[in-house]
C-alpha positions in Angstrom: 9.8 17.2 -12.2 10.1 14.1 -14.4 6.8 12.2 -16.2 7.7 9.4 -14.5 8.1 11.1 -10.7 4.9 12.5 -11.7 2.8 9.5 -12.1 4.5 8.0 -8.8 3.6 11.2 -6.8 0.2 10.6 -8.3 0.3 7.2 -7.0 1.5 7.5 -4.1 -1.5 10.4 -3.5 -3.7 7.4 -4.1 -2.0 5.0 -2.1 -1.8 6.7 0.9 -6.0 7.4 1.3 -6.2 3.8 2.4 -4.3 4.8 5.8 -8.2 5.9 7.0 -9.9 2.8 6.7 -7.9 1.8 10.5 -9.7 5.5 11.7 -13.2 4.4 9.7 -12.5 0.8 11.4 -12.1 2.0 14.8 -15.4 4.1 14.2 -17.3 0.7 12.4 -14.7 -2.1 11.3 -18.0 -4.1 9.6 -18.8 -0.6 7.1 -15.5 -0.8 6.5 -15.5 -4.2 5.3 -18.0 -3.3 3.5 -17.4 -0.1 1.8 -14.0 -1.6 0.6 -15.4 -4.4 -1.1 -17.4 -2.0 -2.7 -15.0 0.4 -3.3 -13.1 -2.2 -4.8 -15.9 -4.5 -7.1 -17.0 -0.6 -8.6 -13.0 0.5 -9.4 -13.2 -3.2 -11.2 -16.5 -2.6 -13.4 -15.1 0.7 -14.5 -12.0 -0.3 -15.2 -13.3 -2.5 -17.3 -15.3 -0.1 -18.8 -12.4 1.3 -19.7 -10.9 -1.1 -21.2 -13.5 -1.6 -23.5 -12.9 2.8 -24.6 -15.6 4.5 -22.0 -14.4 7.4 -20.8 -15.8 7.8 -16.7 -15.4 11.5 -15.7 -12.6 11.8 -13.9 -12.1 7.9 -12.6 -10.5 7.6 -16.4 -8.4 11.0 -15.6 -6.8 9.2 -12.3 -6.6 6.3 -13.8 -4.6 6.9 -16.5 -2.6 9.9 -14.7 -1.8 6.9 -12.4 -0.7 4.5 -14.5 2.9 3.5 -15.2 4.4 1.8 -18.2 3.4 -1.7 -17.5 -0.1 -1.2 -16.3 -1.4 -1.3 -20.0 -4.9 -2.9 -19.7 -5.8 -3.9 -16.2 -5.0 -1.7 -13.4 -5.0 -4.1 -10.4 -3.3 -1.6 -8.4 -6.5 -0.3 -6.9 -8.6 -3.5 -6.3 -4.3 -5.1 -5.2 -5.2 -1.6 -2.9 -8.1 -2.5 -1.2 -7.7 -6.4 -1.1 -4.6 -5.4 1.3 -6.4 -3.1 3.6 -9.9 -6.1 3.6 -7.7 -8.5 4.7 -6.2 -6.5 7.6 -9.8 -5.7 8.5 -11.2 -9.5 8.2 -8.5 -11.5 9.7 -6.5 -9.7 12.3 -7.5 -7.9 15.8 -7.8 -4.2 15.4 -4.7 -2.8 16.6 -2.4 -5.7 14.5 -4.7 -4.4 11.3 -4.4 -1.3 11.4 -0.5 -1.4 11.8 -0.8 -3.5 8.7 -2.7 -0.9 6.9 -0.4 1.6 7.7 2.9 -0.7 6.5 0.8 -0.2 3.2 -0.3 3.0 3.0 2.2 4.6 4.7 6.3 2.0 4.4 4.9 1.3 0.1 4.0 4.4 -0.3 7.0 6.3 1.6 9.5 3.8 0.1 8.7 4.6 -3.4 8.6 8.3 -3.4 12.2 7.9 -1.3 13.5 6.0 -4.1 12.7 7.9 -6.5 13.6 11.3 -4.8 16.5 10.2 -3.6 17.6 7.2 -4.8 21.9 6.0 -4.9 22.2 3.0 -3.8 20.9 -0.1 -5.5 22.8 -3.2 -3.8 21.5 -6.0 -5.7 20.2 -8.0 -2.8 16.8 -5.4 -2.7 15.9 -6.5 -6.1 16.3 -2.7 -7.9 14.9 -1.0 -4.9 17.2 1.4 -3.5 18.6 1.1 -0.4 17.2 4.7 0.5 13.6 3.8 0.0 13.7 0.4 2.3 14.6 3.0 4.5 11.8 5.7 4.4 9.8 1.9 4.6 11.6 0.7 7.6 11.5 4.8 9.5 7.6 4.7 8.2 6.2 1.8 9.6 7.8 1.7 12.4 6.7 5.5 13.2 3.2 4.0 12.3 2.9 0.8 14.7 4.5 2.8 17.5 1.8 5.3 17.3 -0.4 3.2 17.0 1.0 0.2 19.5 3.9 2.6 22.3 5.9 -0.8 21.6 9.2 -0.1 19.9 9.3 -4.8 20.0 6.1 -4.5 18.0 6.9 -1.9 16.1 10.5 -3.2 15.3 8.5 -6.1 13.7 6.7 -4.7 12.0 9.2 -2.6 10.1 11.1 -5.2 9.6 8.9 -7.6 7.9 7.3 -4.7 5.5 10.7 -3.5 4.7 11.6 -6.8 3.2 8.8 -7.6 2.2 8.3 -4.3 0.2 11.7 -4.9 -1.8 10.7 -8.2 -2.9 9.8 -7.8 -6.4 6.1 -8.3 -6.7 4.8 -5.6 -8.9 0.8 -4.7 -7.8 1.0 -7.7 -5.2 3.1 -6.4 -2.4 -0.2 -4.7 -1.5 -1.4 -7.7 -0.9 1.6 -9.3 0.6 3.0 -5.9 2.8 0.0 -5.7 5.1 -0.6 -9.9 4.9 3.3 -10.9 6.1 3.0 -7.4 8.8 -0.2 -8.9 10.6 1.5 -12.3 10.5 4.5 -11.4 11.8 2.7 -9.5 14.4 0.5 -11.8 14.9 3.0 -14.7 15.2 5.2 -13.0 17.2 3.5 -11.4 20.2 
């Protein structure tokens, strides 16, 4: 396994964890919002300490193992990931928020892994992303949305939106754009 693939597996394993927030929100939405906000503030504080040379047991190690080449300095991916879930819970009714968060957790996460593992076709319109990764994103979001909504129409809207946004060259900002665009598309078209 290449170091790049190893890093991506660590990153996306952490990415998948945000998929627990819909379960927590269905138990208590307010506490899930508070937990996400506190988690982002805690991570940001620990990341600032890491940048100042203070090693935080386990957290510094995980951050360093999950860093990409472009992530020199403050690693903002976990913050934008938390923001994507947090804003989804604040802006959308629960079924839509759940789908938006699953699009982020599983659509974005699986697209990256599938692209790295199986990617062979990289058309220009996908901005450096692979057909295989985009197909994985579409399939993962469609399945997650269908399991939540039981609606083929809703699932198609969510999957198409998430796949288009995931293909844009947004770097870590896709963690915010994917759930917000998915939630807005579902709100607008339903």
